[in-house]
N, C-alpha and C positions, 0 to 999 in steps of 0.2 A: 531222131524226132522231125531231123530235117522227112523223112523219106515216109513217115509217118503223117505229115504234114501238120506236126504240134510246134507248137510256140512258148517260149518260156515266158510265165508271168513273173514278174518281178514286184515286189512289194514296195509300195510309198510311204514313206511317213511322213506323218502330217505336223508339223507342231504345235502345240495346244496353246490354245489361244486365252489369254487373260483379261478378267476384265480389269481395267487398272484405270477407271473413269475418273476416281477418288485418288489415285496416287500417281503424280508428276515424275514423270521419268526424267533422269539426271545423264547426261554426256558423258561418254567413254573417254576420260582425262587422259588415259594411259595408252591407247589405242596399241598393244602388245609390246611397247616397249617398256622394261619394266628392268628401269637404271636410275638409280638417284645419286645427288650428289654428297647427301649427308644423311645420317640417321635422321626417323621420327619425321622425314617428307608425305612418305606412301607407305601408305602397309595395304595389305592384301587381307580379305577374309573370306572363308566358306565353311562349309559343315560336309563332314562326312556322317556314314555310319559305321558302329561296330557290332559285330553280329556275336553274338554270346547266346548261352542254350538257356538263359533264363527269360532274357530281352534284349531289345536291340538298344543298344547306346551309341548316342549320339556325342559327335567331337567337333566344336568351333572353335577357329582358331584364326589369330589374328598373325601376319608374317612382315618385318619389314621389308622393304626392298632393297635397300641399300646394303646389310648384312645377312640379311634371310634367315634373319634370327626369329624365332618363334616367339613374342613379345608379351602378346594374352591368351588364354586360352578358356576353354569351360566346357563339362562335361554334364548329361542329363538323359535319362530314359524319357525325355518328351523333347520333339524337336519344334519348340517352340520361341518366342520371339526374346525370352527375357533370357535365352542362349546366350546369343549372339552380344546382347546386352552386358550381360557379365563378363562374358570374352573380352568383350571392348574397354569395361570398365576395369578389368584386371591390366591391360595393358597399358591403362592411361594412368594408372593409378604408379604404377611400376617405371612408365617410361617419361611423364610429363611433357607433352610433345607442345611445341609453339602453336598457336591459333595458324591455321592454314593448312594443317593435316590432311592429308587425302588419303581418302578410307575406300577402295573400290571393291566392290562385290560383286554377284550376280543380282539377277533382280529378284530373288527369292522373296516371299511375304515377311520373314523375318527379319531382312534388310529395311523393306521399303515402310515398312508398318510408321505408323506415327511415335511411339514411343522412341524406337530407334532414329528415326529421324529428327526428335526433338533431343536426343543426347546427343548427336553430332552438332545438330545448331548450338546448344549450349556450351559443348566443348570448342565451337566453335573452327570446324573440322570440315571437310566438303566431301559431298558424296560423288564419286565415280561408279557406273553401272559396266558390269558387261553388257553385250547384244545378245539378245534372246537364241539359246541353241549352242551359243559360240564358245565351245571351252577354251581355246586357244586364247580369250579375250584374259582368262585366269590363268594363263600357263604355271604361273610360280607356284598356284596352289594346289594345282592339280600335279606338278610335279611333289611337293611335300606329301599331300596323300598316298601317292603312289609309292612313295620312300617307305613310310611308317610300315604302310599294309605292308609291303615285300620285306622288311627285315624284323617286323615283330608280330603284327597282328595275322598274318595269313595262315602263319602253323599253330596259332595259340590254342585255340579250340577251347575259349572261354565258356566257364561255368556259369559266371554270374557278372553283372558289369561291375560292382565291384571292385573284381577279380581285373577285372579291363582298365577299369578307373586308376587301379594301382600301378600296374603296367606303364599305362600312359605316361604317366605323371612324371615315372623314373627315366621314360623315353624323352622326355622332353628335357627338363630340366636339370638331369644328370649324365646324358650323353648327347641328343642333338644339339642345343645351342651350344653347350661345352668340348664335347670329345669328336666329333663327327666331322669331320672333312669336307671341304665343296670345291668344286672343280671351276666353278665361278668366282671362286674367292679365292683364286689361287693355291689351292689346296690348304687352305688352314680353316679353322673353327670360327661360326659366327662372332664367339666372345673375344677372337684374337684378333678377327677382321674390323671389330670395334676398337679393340685395343690402340692398336697400330693406325688406325684413320679420323682416331678421335681429335 
C-alpha cells in the first residue's frame, strides 16, 4: 500500500444520540465495583435476545451482586417495558428487599420508562445507570449472558420461543442458582453462598 501511495481508511463508530429531554439521568452508583456486604443491597439488570427459528425471544434478568444469584427473570417475544417490570416484580416478590435497594441497569428505554421508574419509587428502590456505550459498567450481567449463551443457548438451535423458555427456566432455577459453582464465590453455588453468609 505504501508503494502504491495508498492509506488505510478506518471506520469510525459514532454512538447514537438519544433524545432524553423528558428522562432524567441517574448517577452510576456502582462505578464498576460489583461488591455488596449482604444480599438484596444491589441488583443488576439487563436484557438479551435468544434466537429461535420461529421468532426472537427476549430475556430480562436481575442478579444480586452479593451472591451472583438470579433473583428475577422474565421472557417475552416483545422487548417492551413490561418485560423488565415482570422480572423486577418476580425478584421483589421472592426476595422482599428492604428500602434503599440499588437497581443498576443500562439506559435502555425499558428501564428509563415512567412505568419502571414509578415501580422503583413505589418499592423505595434507587436507580443507578451505566454510562452510554460502556459495557464494563454492567460487567456482571454481561458475564452472566456470556455464560448462559455459551453453556445453553449457543448450540441449542431452538425451533420456537416456547422451547427456549422451557430450557432457560430449567437452567436458571434448577442449575445456575443451585448447582453451578462460581470462582468469585470461592467455588460454591449462589444458594450455598447465601446459606453460609446468612
